[in-house]
C-alpha positions as CSV (number, residue, x, y, z in Angstrom):
1,M,78.7,64.0,99.2
2,L,79.9,64.5,102.8
3,L,83.3,66.1,103.6
4,K,84.1,65.1,107.2
5,N,86.9,65.9,109.6
6,C,87.5,69.3,108.0
7,N,89.1,72.4,109.3
8,I,86.4,74.7,107.7
9,V,87.7,78.2,106.7
10,F,84.9,80.7,107.3
11,L,85.1,84.4,106.7
12,D,86.1,85.2,110.2
13,K,87.3,81.9,111.8
14,I,88.4,78.3,111.2
15,E,86.4,75.6,112.9
16,K,86.4,71.8,112.8
17,G,83.3,70.3,111.2
18,S,81.7,68.6,108.2
19,I,80.0,69.8,105.0
20,L,77.1,68.1,103.2
21,I,76.9,68.8,99.4
22,E,73.7,68.1,97.5
23,N,72.7,69.2,93.9
24,D,75.7,71.4,93.4
25,I,75.2,73.4,96.6
26,I,76.3,73.4,100.2
27,K,73.3,71.8,101.7
28,E,74.3,71.8,105.4
29,I,77.2,72.5,107.6
30,N,77.6,69.9,110.4
31,P,74.5,67.9,109.4
32,K,72.8,65.7,112.0
33,I,71.2,63.4,109.5
34,I,73.3,62.3,106.5
35,N,71.7,60.8,103.4
36,T,74.7,60.1,101.2
37,N,76.9,57.2,100.3
38,E,79.8,59.3,99.2
39,E,82.1,60.4,102.0
40,I,85.5,62.1,101.9
41,D,87.5,62.0,105.1
42,C,89.5,65.2,105.0
43,K,91.6,64.0,108.0
44,G,92.0,67.5,109.5
45,L,92.9,69.2,106.2
46,Y,91.6,72.7,105.5
47,V,88.4,73.2,103.4
48,A,88.0,76.7,102.0
49,P,85.8,78.4,99.5
50,G,87.2,78.1,96.0
51,F,89.6,80.9,94.9
52,I,88.5,83.5,92.4
53,D,91.0,85.1,90.1
54,V,89.9,88.3,88.5
55,H,93.1,89.0,86.6
56,I,94.7,86.0,84.7
57,H,95.8,85.8,81.0
58,G,96.7,82.2,80.6
59,A,98.2,78.9,81.8
60,S,99.5,75.5,80.6
61,G,100.7,77.0,77.3
62,Y,97.3,78.7,76.4
63,D,96.5,82.4,76.4
64,T,93.1,84.2,76.5
65,M,94.2,86.0,73.3
66,D,94.3,82.6,71.5
67,G,90.7,83.5,71.0
68,T,89.3,79.9,71.2
69,F,87.0,78.0,73.6
70,E,89.7,75.3,73.8
71,A,92.3,77.8,75.2
72,I,89.9,79.1,77.9
73,N,88.9,75.5,78.7
74,E,92.5,74.4,79.0
75,I,93.4,77.4,81.3
76,S,90.3,76.4,83.5
77,K,91.5,72.8,83.8
78,T,95.0,73.9,84.9
79,I,94.2,76.6,87.4
80,C,91.6,74.4,89.3
81,K,94.6,72.2,90.3
82,F,95.8,75.2,92.3
83,G,92.5,75.9,93.9
84,T,91.0,78.5,91.5
85,T,87.3,77.6,91.0
86,S,86.2,80.8,89.1
87,F,88.0,83.4,87.0
88,T,87.7,86.2,84.5
89,P,90.0,85.5,81.5
90,T,91.9,88.7,80.8
91,T,92.6,90.1,77.4
92,M,95.5,92.2,76.2
93,T,96.1,95.4,74.2
94,M,95.8,93.9,70.7
95,S,93.6,94.6,67.6
96,A,89.9,95.1,68.1
97,S,89.2,92.1,66.0
98,D,91.5,89.9,68.1
99,I,89.8,91.1,71.3
100,L,86.4,90.5,69.8
101,K,87.4,86.9,68.9
102,S,88.6,86.3,72.5
103,M,85.4,87.9,73.9
104,S,83.3,85.5,71.9
105,A,85.2,82.5,73.3
106,I,84.9,83.9,76.8
107,K,81.1,84.3,76.5
108,K,80.8,80.8,75.1
109,A,82.8,79.4,78.0
110,K,80.7,81.4,80.5
111,I,77.4,80.1,79.0
112,E,78.3,76.5,78.2
113,G,80.7,75.9,81.1
114,T,84.2,74.4,81.2
115,D,85.9,71.3,82.4
116,G,87.6,73.2,85.2
117,A,87.3,76.6,86.9
118,Q,84.1,78.5,86.0
119,V,84.3,81.6,83.7
120,L,82.5,84.5,85.3
121,G,83.1,86.9,82.4
122,A,86.0,88.9,81.0
123,H,88.5,91.4,82.2
124,L,89.7,93.7,79.4
125,E,93.2,95.0,80.1
126,G,93.6,97.7,77.5
127,P,93.6,99.0,74.8
128,F,92.6,102.3,76.5
129,I,95.8,102.8,78.4
130,S,98.8,105.1,78.5
131,P,101.7,104.6,76.1
132,S,104.0,105.8,78.9
133,A,103.0,103.0,81.2
134,I,102.7,100.2,78.7
135,G,104.3,97.4,80.7
136,A,104.1,94.2,78.7
137,Q,101.2,95.5,76.5
138,N,101.7,96.3,72.9
139,S,101.7,100.1,72.2
140,N,100.9,99.5,68.4
141,Y,97.4,98.6,69.3
142,L,96.5,101.5,71.6
143,I,93.2,103.3,70.5
144,K,91.1,106.1,71.9
145,P,88.7,105.3,74.7
146,S,85.2,105.7,73.2
147,Y,82.0,103.7,73.5
148,E,82.2,103.0,69.7
149,N,85.6,101.4,70.1
150,F,84.5,99.5,73.2
151,E,81.5,98.2,71.2
152,A,83.7,97.2,68.3
153,M,85.8,94.9,70.4
154,T,83.1,93.4,72.5
155,G,80.1,93.1,70.1
156,D,77.5,90.5,71.1
157,A,79.7,89.5,74.1
158,M,79.5,92.9,75.8
159,D,77.2,91.4,78.5
160,A,80.1,89.1,79.4
161,V,82.5,91.9,80.4
162,V,83.0,92.1,84.2
163,S,85.8,94.7,84.2
164,I,88.1,96.9,82.1
165,T,91.5,98.4,82.9
166,M,92.0,102.0,81.6
167,A,94.2,105.0,82.2
168,P,91.9,107.8,83.5
169,E,94.2,110.6,82.2
170,V,93.8,109.4,78.6
171,D,91.4,111.6,76.6
172,G,87.9,110.0,76.6
173,A,88.6,107.5,79.4
174,K,86.6,109.3,82.1
175,E,83.6,109.7,79.8
176,L,83.7,106.0,78.9
177,A,84.1,105.0,82.6
178,S,80.8,106.9,83.3
179,I,79.0,105.0,80.6
180,L,80.4,101.6,81.5
181,T,79.8,102.1,85.2
182,E,76.1,102.8,84.4
183,K,76.1,99.4,82.6
184,G,77.5,97.6,85.7
185,I,81.0,97.1,84.3
186,R,83.8,97.8,86.8
187,C,86.4,100.3,85.6
188,S,89.9,99.9,87.0
189,I,92.8,102.4,87.0
190,G,95.9,100.8,85.5
191,H,98.8,101.1,83.0
192,T,98.6,104.8,83.8
193,K,100.7,107.9,84.4
194,A,97.9,109.7,86.1
195,T,98.7,112.2,88.8
196,Y,96.9,111.9,92.2
197,E,94.4,114.6,91.0
198,E,93.8,112.8,87.7
199,A,93.2,109.5,89.5
200,I,90.7,111.2,91.9
201,E,88.9,112.7,88.9
202,G,88.7,109.2,87.4
203,I,87.3,107.8,90.6
204,K,84.6,110.5,90.6
205,S,83.8,109.4,87.0
206,G,83.2,105.8,88.0
207,F,86.6,104.1,88.4
208,C,86.3,101.8,91.4
209,H,89.4,99.6,91.4
210,S,93.1,99.8,90.6
211,T,94.9,97.1,88.6
212,H,98.0,95.3,90.0
213,L,98.8,97.9,92.7
214,F,102.2,99.6,92.4
215,N,102.8,98.0,88.9
216,A,102.5,100.2,85.8
217,M,101.2,103.2,87.8
218,T,102.5,106.4,89.4
219,G,104.0,105.6,92.7
220,F,103.5,107.2,96.1
221,T,105.9,110.0,97.2
222,H,105.4,112.7,99.9
223,R,104.7,115.5,97.4
224,E,103.2,113.5,94.5
225,P,100.9,110.8,96.0
226,G,100.2,109.4,92.5
227,V,97.7,106.6,91.7
228,V,99.0,104.5,94.6
229,G,98.2,107.5,96.9
230,A,94.7,107.8,95.3
231,T,94.1,104.1,95.9
232,F,95.2,104.5,99.6
233,D,93.2,107.7,100.1
234,T,89.8,106.5,98.8
235,D,87.7,103.4,99.3
236,I,88.2,101.9,95.9
237,T,89.3,98.2,95.9
238,T,92.7,97.1,94.5
239,E,94.6,93.9,93.7
240,T,98.1,92.6,94.3
241,I,100.4,90.2,92.5
242,S,101.8,88.7,95.7
243,D,104.7,86.7,94.2
244,G,107.5,88.7,95.9
245,I,108.7,89.7,92.5
246,H,106.2,92.3,91.4
247,I,106.0,93.9,94.9
248,S,108.3,93.5,97.9
249,Y,106.9,92.0,101.0
250,P,107.3,95.2,103.1
251,S,105.4,97.1,100.5
252,L,102.7,94.5,100.5
253,R,102.4,94.7,104.3
254,I,102.1,98.5,104.0
255,A,99.4,98.2,101.3
256,Y,97.3,95.7,103.3
257,K,97.6,97.8,106.4
258,Q,96.5,100.9,104.5
259,K,93.7,99.4,102.4
260,G,92.6,96.6,104.8
261,T,92.0,93.0,103.7
262,D,88.3,93.8,102.8
263,K,89.4,96.1,99.9
264,T,92.3,94.0,98.5
265,L,92.0,91.1,96.1
266,L,94.8,88.5,95.5
267,V,95.3,88.0,91.7
268,T,97.9,86.1,89.7
269,D,98.2,88.1,86.4
270,A,99.4,84.7,85.2
271,M,100.4,84.2,81.6
272,C,100.6,81.0,79.5
273,A,103.7,79.7,81.3
274,C,101.7,79.2,84.5
275,G,102.0,75.5,85.5
276,M,104.9,75.1,82.9
277,P,108.7,74.9,83.2
278,D,111.0,77.8,82.6
279,G,111.6,78.6,78.9
280,K,110.4,80.9,76.0
281,Y,106.7,81.8,75.8
282,A,104.6,84.7,74.5
283,L,102.1,87.2,75.9
284,G,99.8,89.2,73.7
285,G,102.0,88.2,70.7
286,Q,105.3,89.3,72.3
287,P,108.1,86.9,73.2
288,V,108.5,86.2,77.0
289,I,111.3,84.5,78.8
290,V,110.4,82.7,82.0
291,K,113.4,82.2,84.4
292,N,113.5,81.5,88.1
293,G,109.7,82.1,88.5
294,A,109.8,85.5,86.7
295,A,108.3,86.2,83.3
296,R,109.9,89.1,81.4
297,L,109.8,90.6,77.9
298,E,113.2,90.7,76.0
299,N,113.6,94.3,77.3
300,G,113.4,93.1,80.9
301,A,109.9,94.4,81.6
302,L,107.8,92.0,83.8
303,A,105.3,90.2,81.6
304,G,102.6,88.9,83.9
305,S,103.6,86.1,86.2
306,V,103.6,82.3,86.7
307,L,101.9,82.7,90.1
308,T,99.1,80.5,91.3
309,L,96.5,81.7,93.9
310,N,97.5,79.0,96.4
311,R,101.1,80.2,96.2
312,A,99.9,83.8,96.6
313,I,98.1,82.8,99.8
314,K,101.1,81.0,101.1
315,N,103.4,83.9,100.4
316,I,101.2,86.3,102.3
317,Y,100.7,83.8,105.2
318,E,104.5,83.5,105.5
319,N,105.3,87.2,105.2
320,T,102.5,88.8,107.3
321,D,100.8,88.3,110.6
322,Y,97.3,87.9,109.1
323,P,95.3,84.8,110.1
324,L,94.8,82.3,107.3
325,Y,91.0,82.9,107.1
326,E,91.7,86.6,106.4
327,I,94.1,85.9,103.6
328,I,91.7,83.3,102.1
329,K,89.0,86.0,102.1
330,M,91.3,88.1,99.8
331,A,91.4,85.2,97.3
332,S,87.8,84.2,97.4
333,Y,85.1,86.4,99.0
334,N,86.6,89.7,97.8
335,G,86.7,88.4,94.2
336,A,83.1,87.1,94.5
337,K,82.1,90.6,95.6
338,Y,84.0,92.2,92.7
339,C,82.3,89.9,90.2
340,K,78.9,90.4,91.9
341,V,78.4,86.7,92.7
342,D,78.9,87.0,96.5
343,N,75.2,85.9,96.9
344,K,76.3,82.4,95.9
345,K,80.1,82.2,95.9
346,G,83.1,83.2,98.0
347,Q,82.3,81.7,101.3
348,I,81.3,78.4,103.0
349,K,77.6,78.9,103.7
350,E,74.5,76.9,103.4
351,N,72.8,77.2,99.9
352,F,76.0,78.6,98.4
353,D,77.6,77.0,95.4
354,A,79.7,74.0,96.3
355,D,83.0,75.4,95.0
356,L,85.5,74.2,97.6
357,V,89.2,73.5,97.9
358,V,90.9,71.1,100.3
359,F,94.5,71.8,101.2
360,D,97.2,71.1,103.7
361,E,99.4,73.3,106.0
362,N,101.6,74.1,103.0
363,I,98.6,75.4,101.0
364,D,99.1,72.5,98.6
365,I,95.8,71.6,97.0
366,K,94.6,68.1,97.6
367,I,91.0,68.3,96.2
368,T,89.1,70.9,94.1
369,I,85.3,70.7,94.0
370,I,83.4,72.9,91.6
371,G,79.6,72.8,91.5
372,G,79.6,69.8,93.8
373,K,81.8,67.7,91.6
374,V,85.4,66.7,92.3
375,V,87.3,68.2,89.3
376,Y,90.8,67.6,90.7
377,S,92.2,65.2,93.3
378,N,95.8,64.7,94.3
């Protein structure tokens, strides 16, 4: 397959050119000799590496916690329409048996493949978090951070865990972070009331990321820098829900200026109403009302989002001065690095996976290609 007349989004620039795809990979950029009958004229549209979402609960009426392969597959089919080509389905604070069921479905989807975006593994959000920063999680299912408890909820699917969100100040969390970091699992600070000092202790124990920056964590003030301050003051990575609801645009600009675009990932934290109309839904077994693009529990707490990654990119493009390629990096290459697949995903490069998205000036997705196959075309 040849994509011609493209504006190719590289890591550090955008250039006109063409891309030859063969056997699921990017065979050549600007090929001289073309042996293919299949050509797609992109007519000057942008072609970028596929987006990677490391924090997403659901879409199209399905939730990771449904605990079925079908749910994961349906989520994958919906989000690829918005440019996401890989993701880590994210669990909630629920019973160990419910999490285990979801982990089995996630591992199956990772091994067997899906009809849409590829599953890179799981992100566990909870249950080792603070009852005082619960957000939209269910405090009835909080348990003590321990390797035994971690094992009980991951079982044979432990090798499919990419990351886990924990509160470092909770008794046992730092010890567990040390063990999991040794196993190559990324530990992220989130749903936490940690002080700056407690967050720094956590980072020394292996925490290397912070979950949905500013949300469900101690904020930055001049005498108590909090988890936000610890995120800014160290080289850990972080992620933002860039919908203009979870974080104001001035705060996003400050965060990107402080962390730099190499250390920040764009995520959606989308729940099952993503890609659906306003109405009543659920997240982790709790009722959620979606109105005017915001998803909230009945008590008013934000309950994930209905954001898509192409909208997140557009929001940042319209509300900052960053060039488009730098924003795309936050939604693709940085996620690939986080999931340790940056040797084959996250940029347009010869011999990399042919996971590509074609979009217009409005960041509306026209074509999504995963593993060299067109999975969505508008």
